[in-house]
N, C-alpha and C positions, 0 to 999 in steps of 0.2 A: 830438341832432342826430336827425333821422328819419330813415327809410329811403325807398326809393323808392315807395312807397305809404302815406305815413304812420306806418308802425311803427316803433319804437326798433329800432337794430341789436342784435343778439345780444350776450352777453358772452363766450358761448362758442365763437365763429367769428369770425377776422379774417379779414373778407373782401377785402382787400387784402393779403394774404399772398402772397408771390410764387408762383406755381403750382412744381410739383415735377415733374409730370406728362411725361413724353418722349414725342413724338407716335407713335414706333415700339412703345410699349408697349398690346398688347392684352389685355383682361380678359373673363372669363366674368362673365355677368350676376351669379351668385351670390357670385364676389368682391367687385363694384361694392357690392351689397346689404349684404353683411358690413360692407364699408366704410362706409358711409352709416350702419348701426344703431351703428356703435362712435363715430361720428363726433357723430351729433346726439343729445346725452346727455340733451335734453328736447325739449317737443313744440316751445318757442318754435323750437329749431334748425332742425327740420326745416321750419317757417313760412319762418323768414329764406330757408333756401334755395330752395324754391318761389319765394318772392318775387324774390330775385336771378336764378335762371332765366329767370322770367318777364320782369324789368328787359331782359335780355340780348338776350333771343330778341324782345324788341319794338325794340330797338335796330337787329339783324339785319334785322328785316321792314321798319322803316321805311327804312332805307338800301338795302335791295335792290329795293325795289318802288313805284313812282311811281303805281300805282293806291290809291283811296281804299275800296275794299270786300274787306273780308275776312270766311270766312265758318270760323267755327271749330268742330271737331266734339270735345265733349269726353265723356269716358268718366267711369264711377263713381269710378274709382280716384285717385290724387295725380296721375297725368299729366293727368286731365280737369283737376285743381286748377290746373295750370300753364296751360292752355287758357284756363280762365276769367281769370286775372291777365294772362294775355297779351291777350285782348282788353278787359279793363279799362284795360291800358296804351295801347293802340292807340286806344280812345275817347277818353282825354285827348290825344291827340295829332288829334282830328279825324277821324279815320278812322270810316267807316260800317260797323260791326261787326255781325255775326250769329251766334248759336249754333245747334246744335244737339247737345240734350241727347241722349246716343246713350247708349241702354240704361237709360233714366231711370226705368224701373220696379225697376232695380236697388237695394241701400243704396249710398249713396256712403259712402266713406271719410270720416273727422272733416276733415282738412283738404279734400277737396273740396265738403264740403256748405258748409263756411266760405267757402269761395271762391266757390261757385255762390249763396249768399245776397246775396253783396257784388255779384255782376253781376245779378242778378234785374230791375234797373231797364232792362237793355238791350234789345234786341231779339233772341228766340228763334223759330224757325223750328221747323216739322218736317222729316222726313225726306223726305215727301212732295212738300215744296216744293223739294228739291234742283235737280230738272230746270227750274223756271223763271229758277234765279239765272245772271246775263252769266259767260260763260265767261271773262272778264276779271278775274272774282274770284279772290283767291288764298285757296285753302282749305288750311286748318291742322290737322293731324292729331294731336289730342290725347287719343286714346281711350284706347289701352292704352302703358302704358310697357314697361321690359325686364321684366316679369314677367306680360306679356301672353300668351294662350293664340296658337295658327296655326289650331286647331278652333272658327272662328266662329261658323258658322250661317248660314242663307240670308239673313235680314233684313240682317246686318251685312255680309254679302257683296254683297248688291245694295245698299248703302251705297256700298261701297269702289268699286264697278264705275263708279258713276255718276259719284263723285269723280274717278276717274282719266282722266276726259275732260276734267277742267277743263287749262289749259295753265300754270298754278303752281301747284305741291303743296308744300309743307313741313310734313314731319313733327318732331315733338317728342318728341325723345329715339331712339325708333325707331319704321319704319312699321306701323302697325297689318297684321298678318298675317305679318309675318317675326321668326322665332325669334331669337332674339338670340342665342343659342350657335350653333347649326348654320347659321343663315344659310337654313333651307327657308321657304317661303313657303304660305300656305296657299291653297285654289282660288282667294280674291280676297285681292290686299295692296294697301296703298296704294303707287304708284307715286310716290315723291317725287322733287323736283327737286334738293332741298335736305334734307338731315336735322341739327337740331340737337342735340347729343346733351351731354350732362353728365356731369364727374366726370372719365371717360375712355371710351376707344373701345372698343366690346363686339363680342366675338368675330363675332357672326354678322353685323354691320355690314360685315364684310371678307372672306368666305369665301362662296362659294357663289352663290345668287342675292343676297344682302345688298347684293354690291358696286352691283348695278342699280338696287334697288328703294330705296338710301339716297338715290343722286344725290350731290351736290357734300357732303362730311361735313365739318360745323361745330362743331368741339370747342370749349366752355365750362368751364373745370375748376372753377369756381364760387369759387376762391380756394381751393379745398381740395389737388385734386392728391393722387393713391394714395398710402397710405404708403409708402415706401423698402423695407420688411419687407416687403409684400405681392410676391409674385414674379409679376409677369407670366405670365399662358397662353402667350402667343406674342409673339415680337418680330419686328415687321414691317418690312419692308426693301425699297428698290429700289437702281435701278442706283446712283442718287445717294449710297448707302451702303456701295456696298461697291467701288467705281471706286478706291480706294485701295491694295484687293489686286493690281489687274492688274499683271502682272509689268514693271519697266523693264529696257530693254536698256544695258549699258554700252558704252560706245564701241570697248572692247578686245575683245568679246564676239565668240563663234562658235558654229558652230551646236550644236557639242558641249555648250554651255554652258545652251542651251534645251530640253533633255529631249529622250527619246528616247517616243517614243508608239508601242504596238502595240495594232492593232484588227483584231480576229478577228469578221468578219463576213459576211454574205452566202451563204446557202446556195442551192442550185440555183433559177434564176428569179427571186432577189431579189438581186442584183448591187448593185442601187443603193442599200441600206441600207451596204456597206461601203463605197462610192465618196462617198455624201454623208459618213458619218462620217469619213472620212481627210480629206476635203476641209477640213472645220471644223476639224477636228485640227491640221490644215499651217496654215489660214490664221487659225487664231488665236493660233499664235504658237510650235508647237513646232516644235523644229530637227529632229527627225527624225521621220518615219512611217513606217509598216510596215504594210501590209496583209494578212493572211493571210483568202483567200477561196478560193471553189472554182474551180478550173482554168479554168473554161466563164467567170471575169469576169474575169480577168487581162488581156486586151487591151483591152477596156472601160473600166479602170481607169487604165492606161496612155496611154490615149489622151485620158482626159479630166486626169486627173492626173500627168504623167512625173517630176514631183518626190516622189512616194511609192512609194516601194519595196513592190513587189507580189507574193507568193508566191502559187502555186496549190498549192491540195491538197485530197486525197482520204481523208485516213486521219490519225489521230491523229499517226503519226510527224512528219508535216511539222511539227507544233509543238514539235518537241523543240529543233529549232535556234535557235529565237528565243525562247525563255522566258527565256535569262539577256541579254537585251539589253536590254529596255527598263524605264523609268523608271516607268511607268505602264501599264496594259491597260483596255482597255475591250473587252468580249465581249457578243454577244448580239442587235445589229442583224441584221434578217435570217435568223436563224437560230430552227430547229422542233425538233420532238418527233421526232426520228429518228435516225439510227445515227451520221453525220455529224457532226453538232451536239452529240449524247450524248457519243460518246466526245473529241470535242474539250474541250468544257467541264468533262468529267471530269478530264482530265490536268491543264488549267489550272489547276482550285481545289485541285489537290493539291498543285500547283506554287508558288502563290501563298501556300498555308497555310504551306509550308516555310520560304520566301524571303523573304515579309511585303512582297513586290512591291503598293503600290496599284493597286484595280481597280476599273473601274465595269461592274456587270451589267444590261445592260436587256434588255427585249422577251423574244427567246425565251428567253434565258440565265432568267430570273426563272421563267416557266414549267416550265422543268427542273430549276430548285431545290425543286420541289412533287414532284419524282419519288422515291420509294422510296430509290432508287439513290445519291441526294445526302444524304440522311440524315448519314449518316456522316461527311460530311466540315465540319470546323468553319471558317465564314468569319471573319476577322480583321478586327478592328476599323477599319482602313484600306480597307473596301471600302462602294463606295458602289452602294447599289440604289436604279434609277429606275422602279418601277412606274406607271402609270397606273390608275385605281378598279377597272378590268376585271381586270387583273393583281393589284393588290393584295388584290381580293376570291378570286381562285385560292390566293394565298398565305397568305391567313387560312382561307380555307375559308367563307366569308360572301358575301353578295351583293355588287355594285357600288353597289346603294342603301343598306346599311348603312354600308361605308363613304364616301360622299357623305355619309350622316346624322352623324356623325363623324369628319372629316378627320382633326383632331389625335390625336384617341385612337389610331384606325386606325394611324398614323404610328408612335405611339408602341409599339404593338404588336406592328406589322413590328419594327421598333428591338429590344426586347426578345427576340424570337423569333430572328431572324438574327444580332445582335451587332453591327450594321453601320449606317452612316449610311443614311438612308433620305431620297428626294426622292420625294414623293406628287406626282404632278404632275395637273395640271387648274385650275379657274378657283379661285385661291389657292394655287400651290403650296407646300408645307409642305414642311420641310428639317430634319431631325432627328437629332441624336446622344444619346448617353445623358444628358445634363447638358441641353441645349439644344432648344428649337423656334423655328423661324424662320419665318414667312410672308414670300410675294412676293404682293403682289395685283396688280403690273404685269402687261402684257400683255392681251390678251384673245383673242377668236373666229379673228381671222385664224390665231391658232397652231395651230389644232384642224385640220390637215392632216396627210396621209401623210406621213412622213418626218420631222417637227418632232423627234420624240424621238430620232430618229437624228442629227440637226445637232446636238441639245443632248447628249448624248452624247459627241460630237467633242470639244466645247466645253470640258467639265467633264475630260475625260481630258488633254487639251492642256494646260490650267492645272495639274493634278496633275503632269504630267510637266516642268512647269515651275519648279515647285518650292513650289506652295502647296499647304498641308494639305488632305488629302478634304475638311475639312467647308468649308473656307474655299473651296475649289474649285468644291464645290457653289452654294454662296451665290452666289460671283461668277457661276458659270456661268448660273448659271438668272435672275438679274439681267441679265447682258447679251443672253440670247437672248429674256428679256420685253422690254427696250429696242429690240432688233434688231426683235423685231415691230409694235412701236407705232409706230416710225418707218416703215416699211411702210406700216403703216395710216394714217399721217398724210399720206403721200405718194401713194398707191396706193389704200388704200382697204383693207376688211377682207374682200372677198370675192377669193378666186383665188389667194391665195398659193399657188407651187410653192416646197415647203420650201428647195431648194437657191437658193432668191431671199434667204434669210436671211442667206446667209454675206459677200456685199459689205459689208453693213449691220454684220453683226458685227466684220469689219476696219476698218471705217471706226470704228466705237466705240470700239476697243481702240488706236486712233492719236489 
């Protein structure tokens, strides 16, 4: 039996084997390369993998686009070989196919060279002719695969810049100019509407700019699927994956069954942080919510949420009466590096270290952790830290750019340093404990507003108070928060969200 392009199928790989890959498993480029190396026992295995990748890509392109015109940019490596075979397949379907041999002066890989020879009879154009191509043409990026660099050089950057003006753009495996591990982009990057990726999802496709530049991500595992013994770099999830964790209400339950949440927030002039955190905690389902804030904010809190028990505090002694009461504590929103915040937090951390009360620390509390006075206090493993990249940078004494360059590694370093559950917020929020790393790629720029983190803190704290483990609460809270932002964006748009507007969406989602 002949394969899709006249070659006999390999005996080493069963292309009909059921896929093992789970859609929420994300791998590094190194993991995928190692898997490929171990799977392709001989050269013919790699060739047949290339042919199968091409065949499935042709099916997608033919189904997705009614146009008959395709321009394929092929690099000198195996990704370029994919591109040549894709063009051959489209030509057999009577499509008008043109190639650009990008970086043609470089030595081609053996498989790319073989594919290039088979495509020689088809039409090739120079990069200079790009500007004369109809904008209705579908541009296919097969320049670099997952091993490609993002330091592209001016000539290639110019090509990508012109390509990005086209309406329909498809990347093969990964857009050129995108780092397959970090999600960082070059000065220019192929801005795909679709990316057809093979074997497994790559980390850089799901974090930082990767989500934006990959467009719709289509996985074809080529009948291989990552070996179950290969531990994913990260597990991706969305709200649909965590909604089973949402606490259910018994018919005969009462307020005491739904948890008691203490929120310590709102230094002078920042009372809104405590008000929003306590309201989100209340409307996420906590049975009883108590807010400890500055005395000047008490009346505003009562006017906004009379259901929240609010206490005014101007010193650490005011905290003592509240410490034996809660099932969970949130501290940090609207707190700063001053005497009141320092004394309150110091006393709180000593208390929860002794009694093991689950806690979430955010914002000002995270900055205070970097002070020498707090170094003697050991945080317990039931504590959740929720830094954004700037706060994470302070906690690790690096730059925010370094945090963004390796978000997963940064989250792991934070976890190791503090021994806590880490929620590294941002474009692709990372949640990790000692053993597991999760990624929530849902949510968008609509959530990048003041107070959004205060809302998230209240949601996670409320879920902990209701009985979820801090790790499950962290994952669930992030998923709920992201879903609420997405629903707002769908109904209103991505611009102009006031953080408090998330709360009605959160309550609706929970019900």
